C-alpha positions, 0 to 999 in steps of 0.5 A: 499591786505587785509591790502591794502582794510582795508587802502582804506576802512578807508580813504573812511569812513573819506572822504578821497580819494586815488589816485594810483601811476601807473608806466607804463613807465617801469617795473622791470627787475624781472617783469615776463614779462621782464624775458619772454621778454629776454628769447627769440627773439620769445618770446609772450612778447618780444614786451612788451619792446624795443629791438635792435638787436646786429647784427645791431650794436650799437643803435642810442644814447638815454639818460638815467636819471640815467646811464651816459653811456646812455639808451640802455643795452646789454643783451647777453641772447638774444644778443640785447639791451633793453632801459632804459630811467631811471635805467638799472633795469627799462626796458622801456614798448613799448606803441606802442604795443597794447596788452601792452596797454590793459594790462595797462588799465587792471591793471588800471580797477583792481584797479579801481574795488577795489575802488581807486578814481584816478591814478598818471601816473608816467613819463607818458610823455615819454612812447611813442617813435618812434620806427624807432630810428632816430639819434638825434643830439648830446647834444640833451638831454639838451632839454630833454622833447622836444626830449624824451616827448609828441610825438603825438601818446600820445594823442591816448593812453590817448584817449584810456585810457579814454574810457577804464578806466577814463570815464568808472569807473569815476576815476581822472588821473594826469600825471607826466609832461605837456610837455614843452609848454602851448599848450601840457599842454592843449592838455592833460587836457582840458575837451573836449580832453578826455584825463587827468583831470590835469598835473604837470608843472615842471617850478616852481620847476626847478626854484631853482636847484642849490644854486644860487637859482632864482629871485624873478621876475622869481617866480612871472612871472612863476606862473602868466604865467601859471595861465593866460594860464589856466584862462578860461580853463583846470585846473593845479596843484600847487606846489613847491616840491616833491619826486625828489627835495630837501626841500621846505624851502631850496629852496624857503624859509629860513631854518635858526632857526630865520625864518624857521617857518614864511618863510614855513608858508609864502610858505604854505600860497601862495600854498593854496591860488593859483588857481589850486589843491595844492599838498604838499609833506610830511613833508613841513607841518612841515618845514622839511629841507634838510639833509647836506650830503657832501660826495658821500659815504653818498648817496644812491639814484641812481639819486645822484650816476648816476650824481656823475659818469657822473660829473666825466667823464666830468671833472667837478670841484668836489667840486663844484659839491658836493656843488651843489648835498648837496643842491639840491639831492633829497635825502634831500626830502626822509629823514624819516619823523619826528613823535616825538623825539624818536630814528629814529624820530619814524619813525621805530624801525629797520634801516631806508633806509636813516638816519633821519635829525639829527633835528628831536628833534626840528622839529616833529609832536609831538611837532608841534601839541602842539604849536598853532604857529607852521608850522603844526598848521598853515598848519591846519588852511590855509587848513581849510580857503582854504576849507572855501573860494572857492575864493581861489580854484576858483577865478579869479587870478590878481597880484598887483605890479609885480615889488615890489622887496620883496612883492608878492601881488594878489587878488583872486575874485569870483563873489562878493567876493574878497581877497587879498594875501600879502607875504614879501619874505624877512628877512627885513620888507617891506611896500606896498602901495595899491591905488584903490583897495578897503577897506581892511577888517578883516584877513582870516589868518596871520603867526603874531599876527597882520598886520599894516594898515595905510590908503593905506599902509600895513607894513609887517614883515620878511616873513609875510603872510596875506590874507585879505578880500576886502570890496565892 
């Protein structure tokens, strides 16, 4: 705790705010609450978790995201099954129990009093359960969020949390997940709801789960729809990668030696020029890439191993499965941070939990710090551009030539200020003709030395990303 306080105080001295991850859908099976809960059916902690007495027979099927056998696990100690939406070592907490909810609020108050500035609520949309345990139709899990997320009672609990913690301590809260509709998202984050300040929607990261990828039209459509829905009310997160997905450049850019740098710079320009709060995942400011792991023996993540077992059980073509896993596994995004060219990329002198990507000698912080044209230095420049230009944070978003097959173009407008963002998502040079947009002025940022403008026509190089002022 002394180390934690020193870290937090150091952040605050530097003007950095700290958001703490809070996991309250489940606890560890080693937590004292669960040890007490499973010790006896009469224990005071029994109702902190979801139990199904074995004498009632097999409980109604519930899907587990990590366990191909399902979400109920038999525990012989009290002759009952407990629920685990994730791993069997992660029993779900019973949010329908007001005593449990108060325990969680007390935990949050403890950290708020320590000085943390906010909370990220892990897997929060799944916390509320229908404890009458109705039968769900076969195959329902294909629409997991609809069946397991965003029960109406969740809003009551969030109102409680807001009154008990968020409002009282003036802290920020963001939920992992935003339901499955725009209404779900607004019900979570609109200020007059007094619930959360922000939520993540997963439609953007869900676009590229397989090597087949996504269509460019789909990419533009997803971000345009979500911006439109939150144009007048509410606030959203903007992101393309996180701890549950493969690397940004592999999924949305081009990891080849020729295009890794400009395509990652383009993606970071995009994220930092959209309305909303941008989230960057570690290593994406360097263009860290997927790690090649073609055999299941190389994986240590429970998610990958669970999916492999489920694929085997269903009779899937395992060669095809491994091809998809190698591309999409979240282990790609969890390799050690690449600081320098020393052993283990400077991450540790010990043995890391997962092996370091072999390209750490070429892709690391030290080498990129010394290169003015690196992904890292472009990211620093783009961060400053966003901070210096509120139009990129709050400005109205308007897409231009949505049908263009290679270029994503949009304007941001705030009061009398207007800028144009041009992104060439292509290995080829491309042109875009911009009629009736106004006079193009100086560039705020460009990942190439120059951009070619001839009248209304802008010619762009492969993966070029430029933001231009529009003069009145």
